[in-house]
DOMAR-148259 format. One record per residue (C-alpha): x, y, z. Coordinates in Angstrom, 3 decimals, padded with zeros to 6 digits. Example, Ala and Ser with C-alpha at 12.3 -4.5 7.8 and 13.67 -1.06 7.14 Angstrom:
% residues 2
c1:012.300, c2:-004.500, c3:007.800 .
c1:013.670, c2:-001.060, c3:007.140 .
//
This chain:
% residues 268
c1:000.000, c2:000.000, c3:000.000 .
c1:001.303, c2:003.446, c3:-000.917 .
c1:002.299, c2:005.457, c3:002.166 .
c1:002.746, c2:008.977, c3:000.712 .
c1:004.838, c2:010.082, c3:003.699 .
c1:002.185, c2:008.928, c3:006.153 .
c1:004.260, c2:006.416, c3:008.024 .
c1:001.912, c2:003.681, c3:006.771 .
c1:-000.834, c2:004.728, c3:009.163 .
c1:-004.437, c2:004.650, c3:008.059 .
c1:-006.363, c2:007.865, c3:008.785 .
c1:-010.077, c2:008.552, c3:009.081 .
c1:-011.153, c2:011.692, c3:007.206 .
c1:-014.519, c2:013.439, c3:006.949 .
c1:-014.802, c2:015.165, c3:003.576 .
c1:-017.740, c2:017.397, c3:002.641 .
c1:-018.970, c2:018.144, c3:-000.849 .
c1:-017.300, c2:015.019, c3:-002.158 .
c1:-019.627, c2:013.630, c3:-004.832 .
c1:-018.013, c2:015.575, c3:-007.673 .
c1:-015.145, c2:017.798, c3:-008.737 .
c1:-012.306, c2:018.506, c3:-006.346 .
c1:-013.999, c2:016.777, c3:-003.414 .
c1:-014.608, c2:013.514, c3:-005.257 .
c1:-011.099, c2:013.443, c3:-006.698 .
c1:-009.629, c2:014.083, c3:-003.237 .
c1:-011.744, c2:011.313, c3:-001.750 .
c1:-010.605, c2:008.906, c3:-004.453 .
c1:-006.954, c2:009.855, c3:-003.840 .
c1:-007.262, c2:009.345, c3:-000.076 .
c1:-009.016, c2:006.002, c3:-000.534 .
c1:-006.301, c2:004.839, c3:-002.933 .
c1:-003.747, c2:005.603, c3:-000.202 .
c1:-005.617, c2:003.286, c3:002.151 .
c1:-007.478, c2:005.805, c3:004.283 .
c1:-011.082, c2:005.662, c3:005.472 .
c1:-013.261, c2:008.444, c3:004.059 .
c1:-016.565, c2:009.659, c3:005.466 .
c1:-017.932, c2:011.057, c3:002.242 .
c1:-020.624, c2:013.712, c3:002.336 .
c1:-022.935, c2:014.678, c3:-000.512 .
c1:-026.001, c2:016.824, c3:-000.908 .
c1:-028.347, c2:014.105, c3:-002.172 .
c1:-028.821, c2:010.355, c3:-001.919 .
c1:-028.689, c2:010.140, c3:-005.703 .
c1:-025.324, c2:011.877, c3:-006.042 .
c1:-023.950, c2:009.780, c3:-003.178 .
c1:-025.121, c2:006.548, c3:-004.811 .
c1:-023.373, c2:007.535, c3:-008.040 .
c1:-020.174, c2:008.426, c3:-006.176 .
c1:-020.259, c2:005.243, c3:-004.106 .
c1:-020.668, c2:003.165, c3:-007.263 .
c1:-017.670, c2:004.900, c3:-008.844 .
c1:-015.660, c2:004.157, c3:-005.695 .
c1:-016.997, c2:000.639, c3:-005.196 .
c1:-013.512, c2:-000.895, c3:-005.144 .
c1:-012.978, c2:000.964, c3:-001.844 .
c1:-016.363, c2:000.105, c3:-000.327 .
c1:-014.821, c2:-001.252, c3:002.883 .
c1:-013.078, c2:002.120, c3:003.468 .
c1:-016.053, c2:004.305, c3:002.599 .
c1:-019.038, c2:005.698, c3:004.488 .
c1:-021.605, c2:008.013, c3:002.911 .
c1:-023.668, c2:010.786, c3:004.468 .
c1:-026.376, c2:012.888, c3:002.822 .
c1:-027.217, c2:016.452, c3:003.909 .
c1:-028.102, c2:019.739, c3:002.268 .
c1:-025.528, c2:021.979, c3:003.947 .
c1:-027.682, c2:025.073, c3:003.424 .
c1:-030.257, c2:023.531, c3:005.798 .
c1:-028.993, c2:023.707, c3:009.378 .
c1:-031.458, c2:021.048, c3:010.563 .
c1:-029.950, c2:018.602, c3:008.077 .
c1:-026.465, c2:019.772, c3:009.052 .
c1:-027.068, c2:018.984, c3:012.719 .
c1:-028.567, c2:015.597, c3:011.839 .
c1:-025.483, c2:014.841, c3:009.751 .
c1:-023.187, c2:015.784, c3:012.635 .
c1:-025.138, c2:013.549, c3:015.027 .
c1:-024.906, c2:010.625, c3:012.591 .
c1:-021.125, c2:010.980, c3:012.527 .
c1:-020.952, c2:011.183, c3:016.326 .
c1:-023.114, c2:008.077, c3:016.694 .
c1:-020.731, c2:006.026, c3:014.532 .
c1:-017.362, c2:007.447, c3:015.547 .
c1:-015.466, c2:008.495, c3:018.655 .
c1:-012.359, c2:009.645, c3:016.776 .
c1:-011.478, c2:011.395, c3:013.508 .
c1:-008.046, c2:012.252, c3:012.150 .
c1:-009.115, c2:015.082, c3:009.853 .
c1:-012.018, c2:017.113, c3:008.541 .
c1:-011.784, c2:018.655, c3:005.094 .
c1:-014.510, c2:021.285, c3:004.799 .
c1:-014.545, c2:021.279, c3:001.014 .
c1:-018.224, c2:021.905, c3:000.199 .
c1:-018.926, c2:025.334, c3:-001.230 .
c1:-021.441, c2:027.232, c3:-003.298 .
c1:-021.209, c2:030.250, c3:-005.592 .
c1:-024.273, c2:030.302, c3:-007.811 .
c1:-027.507, c2:028.771, c3:-006.553 .
c1:-031.202, c2:028.779, c3:-007.389 .
c1:-031.944, c2:029.315, c3:-003.696 .
c1:-029.701, c2:032.214, c3:-002.618 .
c1:-031.580, c2:032.576, c3:000.677 .
c1:-031.414, c2:029.533, c3:002.931 .
c1:-034.190, c2:028.215, c3:005.169 .
c1:-032.624, c2:030.152, c3:008.067 .
c1:-032.997, c2:033.432, c3:006.154 .
c1:-029.245, c2:033.837, c3:005.670 .
c1:-027.545, c2:033.957, c3:002.280 .
c1:-026.769, c2:030.391, c3:001.192 .
c1:-023.132, c2:031.276, c3:000.457 .
c1:-022.615, c2:032.240, c3:004.088 .
c1:-024.450, c2:029.161, c3:005.359 .
c1:-022.625, c2:026.594, c3:003.205 .
c1:-019.220, c2:028.261, c3:002.975 .
c1:-018.872, c2:029.693, c3:006.502 .
c1:-021.519, c2:028.701, c3:009.054 .
c1:-021.907, c2:024.997, c3:008.311 .
c1:-018.145, c2:024.257, c3:008.339 .
c1:-017.954, c2:026.106, c3:011.663 .
c1:-020.750, c2:023.975, c3:013.140 .
c1:-019.250, c2:020.739, c3:011.827 .
c1:-015.854, c2:021.656, c3:013.236 .
c1:-017.085, c2:022.878, c3:016.617 .
c1:-019.383, c2:019.940, c3:017.251 .
c1:-016.875, c2:017.319, c3:016.127 .
c1:-013.876, c2:018.842, c3:017.927 .
c1:-014.020, c2:016.220, c3:020.717 .
c1:-013.368, c2:013.568, c3:018.043 .
c1:-010.397, c2:015.468, c3:016.626 .
c1:-007.908, c2:015.670, c3:019.471 .
c1:-004.529, c2:015.813, c3:017.734 .
c1:-006.183, c2:015.885, c3:014.310 .
c1:-006.505, c2:018.484, c3:011.581 .
c1:-009.153, c2:020.736, c3:010.097 .
c1:-008.551, c2:021.801, c3:006.501 .
c1:-010.883, c2:024.606, c3:005.432 .
c1:-011.262, c2:025.626, c3:001.817 .
c1:-010.803, c2:029.320, c3:001.322 .
c1:-010.312, c2:031.079, c3:-002.010 .
c1:-008.222, c2:033.711, c3:-003.732 .
c1:-011.527, c2:035.594, c3:-003.796 .
c1:-011.705, c2:037.165, c3:-000.332 .
c1:-013.301, c2:040.502, c3:000.479 .
c1:-014.174, c2:042.431, c3:003.669 .
c1:-017.219, c2:041.004, c3:005.427 .
c1:-020.381, c2:042.954, c3:006.164 .
c1:-021.335, c2:041.183, c3:009.375 .
c1:-025.025, c2:041.776, c3:008.617 .
c1:-024.711, c2:039.033, c3:006.016 .
c1:-024.398, c2:036.460, c3:008.810 .
c1:-027.749, c2:037.409, c3:010.315 .
c1:-029.751, c2:037.726, c3:007.123 .
c1:-030.116, c2:041.456, c3:007.713 .
c1:-028.253, c2:041.990, c3:004.451 .
c1:-029.162, c2:040.242, c3:001.223 .
c1:-026.768, c2:040.103, c3:-001.695 .
c1:-027.717, c2:040.778, c3:-005.295 .
c1:-024.307, c2:039.634, c3:-006.526 .
c1:-023.255, c2:036.022, c3:-005.976 .
c1:-019.542, c2:036.768, c3:-006.162 .
c1:-019.746, c2:039.405, c3:-003.426 .
c1:-021.418, c2:036.979, c3:-001.046 .
c1:-018.975, c2:034.223, c3:-002.008 .
c1:-015.862, c2:036.350, c3:-001.477 .
c1:-017.106, c2:037.561, c3:001.908 .
c1:-017.974, c2:034.014, c3:002.983 .
c1:-014.489, c2:032.822, c3:002.034 .
c1:-012.797, c2:035.579, c3:004.013 .
c1:-015.022, c2:034.652, c3:006.955 .
c1:-014.071, c2:030.955, c3:006.926 .
c1:-010.407, c2:031.951, c3:006.692 .
c1:-010.817, c2:034.277, c3:009.681 .
c1:-012.469, c2:031.760, c3:011.982 .
c1:-009.942, c2:029.100, c3:010.995 .
c1:-007.092, c2:031.384, c3:012.067 .
c1:-008.965, c2:032.250, c3:015.275 .
c1:-009.411, c2:028.578, c3:016.178 .
c1:-005.751, c2:027.904, c3:015.484 .
c1:-004.862, c2:030.402, c3:018.206 .
c1:-007.498, c2:029.196, c3:020.663 .
c1:-007.256, c2:025.409, c3:020.269 .
c1:-003.693, c2:024.184, c3:020.244 .
c1:-004.287, c2:020.424, c3:020.334 .
c1:-005.892, c2:020.442, c3:016.863 .
c1:-004.361, c2:021.859, c3:013.692 .
c1:-006.354, c2:024.351, c3:011.602 .
c1:-005.201, c2:025.222, c3:008.097 .
c1:-007.126, c2:027.419, c3:005.640 .
c1:-006.225, c2:026.807, c3:002.005 .
c1:-006.837, c2:028.389, c3:-001.355 .
c1:-006.730, c2:025.175, c3:-003.433 .
c1:-006.067, c2:027.143, c3:-006.611 .
c1:-007.926, c2:029.646, c3:-008.728 .
c1:-010.282, c2:028.726, c3:-011.564 .
c1:-009.968, c2:024.968, c3:-011.231 .
c1:-011.812, c2:022.555, c3:-013.514 .
c1:-014.857, c2:022.137, c3:-011.279 .
c1:-018.585, c2:022.526, c3:-011.823 .
c1:-018.553, c2:025.690, c3:-009.693 .
c1:-016.029, c2:027.348, c3:-012.003 .
c1:-017.799, c2:026.142, c3:-015.135 .
c1:-021.192, c2:027.439, c3:-013.999 .
c1:-019.828, c2:030.600, c3:-012.406 .
c1:-017.345, c2:031.708, c3:-015.041 .
c1:-018.186, c2:029.723, c3:-018.154 .
c1:-014.695, c2:028.231, c3:-018.553 .
c1:-013.296, c2:024.718, c3:-018.335 .
c1:-010.731, c2:025.615, c3:-015.666 .
c1:-007.313, c2:024.262, c3:-014.713 .
c1:-006.259, c2:020.694, c3:-014.003 .
c1:-007.138, c2:019.751, c3:-010.415 .
c1:-004.540, c2:017.039, c3:-009.770 .
c1:-002.073, c2:019.315, c3:-007.981 .
c1:-004.905, c2:020.631, c3:-005.779 .
c1:-006.133, c2:017.120, c3:-004.977 .
c1:-002.700, c2:016.048, c3:-003.742 .
c1:-002.367, c2:019.245, c3:-001.720 .
c1:-005.670, c2:018.764, c3:000.115 .
c1:-004.852, c2:015.154, c3:000.906 .
c1:-001.358, c2:016.050, c3:002.104 .
c1:-002.589, c2:018.931, c3:004.259 .
c1:-005.010, c2:016.541, c3:005.939 .
c1:-002.711, c2:013.601, c3:006.601 .
c1:000.930, c2:014.097, c3:005.636 .
c1:003.677, c2:014.495, c3:008.229 .
c1:005.057, c2:017.309, c3:006.069 .
c1:002.378, c2:019.633, c3:007.448 .
c1:002.686, c2:018.902, c3:011.131 .
c1:003.117, c2:022.129, c3:013.096 .
c1:001.584, c2:024.377, c3:010.414 .
c1:-001.617, c2:025.273, c3:012.261 .
c1:-002.748, c2:028.845, c3:011.729 .
c1:-000.898, c2:029.303, c3:008.430 .
c1:-002.721, c2:030.035, c3:005.176 .
c1:-001.723, c2:027.905, c3:002.196 .
c1:-002.078, c2:029.670, c3:-001.145 .
c1:-001.857, c2:027.129, c3:-003.945 .
c1:-001.720, c2:029.893, c3:-006.546 .
c1:001.832, c2:030.467, c3:-005.346 .
c1:002.403, c2:026.897, c3:-004.156 .
c1:003.291, c2:027.696, c3:-000.567 .
c1:002.098, c2:029.361, c3:002.622 .
c1:001.269, c2:033.027, c3:002.186 .
c1:-000.887, c2:035.838, c3:003.503 .
c1:-004.685, c2:035.866, c3:003.335 .
c1:-006.686, c2:039.093, c3:003.114 .
c1:-005.595, c2:041.336, c3:006.033 .
c1:-009.137, c2:041.377, c3:007.444 .
c1:-008.938, c2:037.616, c3:008.017 .
c1:-006.030, c2:038.218, c3:010.407 .
c1:-007.708, c2:041.094, c3:012.253 .
c1:-008.321, c2:039.846, c3:015.795 .
c1:-011.101, c2:042.383, c3:016.444 .
c1:-012.984, c2:041.168, c3:013.381 .
c1:-012.309, c2:037.541, c3:014.301 .
c1:-013.876, c2:038.056, c3:017.741 .
c1:-016.940, c2:039.744, c3:016.248 .
c1:-017.289, c2:036.961, c3:013.706 .
c1:-017.065, c2:034.215, c3:016.345 .
c1:-019.711, c2:035.997, c3:018.426 .
c1:-022.053, c2:035.990, c3:015.436 .
c1:-021.315, c2:032.390, c3:014.539 .
c1:-021.975, c2:031.253, c3:018.105 .
c1:-025.684, c2:031.967, c3:017.760 .
c1:-025.984, c2:029.085, c3:015.292 .
c1:-024.865, c2:026.473, c3:017.856 .
//
């Protein structure tokens, strides 16, 4: 079995948004390395298709269905994981949304904020007891812009999908950096996996085929499980430059981080 600098140790990884694109390819890569993957998808149908495509790894694979814009389904999903597991080695919060037919979620908050910021926060917070010594890899983006905190309460609605997306990606970067400072026994790494990758989000959002995802797939897997990234908690990996770099300055602003955490806490 290929070790990929893992010391031959099997890891257990929860991976959201993994029925297509970057998430599916990352799941397939991790499974091929011998790891166990808890694979999340939005629908039973997409999960069944993914599971069939990964059938050679069926003994390493679990599937979970939840619409991550629906916080009731999110909490049910979290409880299902907790019922089956007492320990995880990593969470990769990969699921994200840019364009959607339902821009306002059932909670009244823009769906970009719910899926890209709030839901990963809830998953991480509620599964932290399973992650002692593990890692949380949160997908950020090169598209980051200053957050209007009213977007987290639904008091502000966005007419432009990209504005909401860029704010939601700065917000997930900010709370990842905050947690890295507050919780030392778990590693937290925000990552821009690369701009304009060949995913359905890029195709629908920008009308282009996008760049090869293989380099990004290996990066996400390595960030989650490789010994090469031990001790890198609280650093932002920018795959557009191929190394750790600086996120938007607002993401590092401790005053904003505290305000953001206060607003996120109401979703517990």
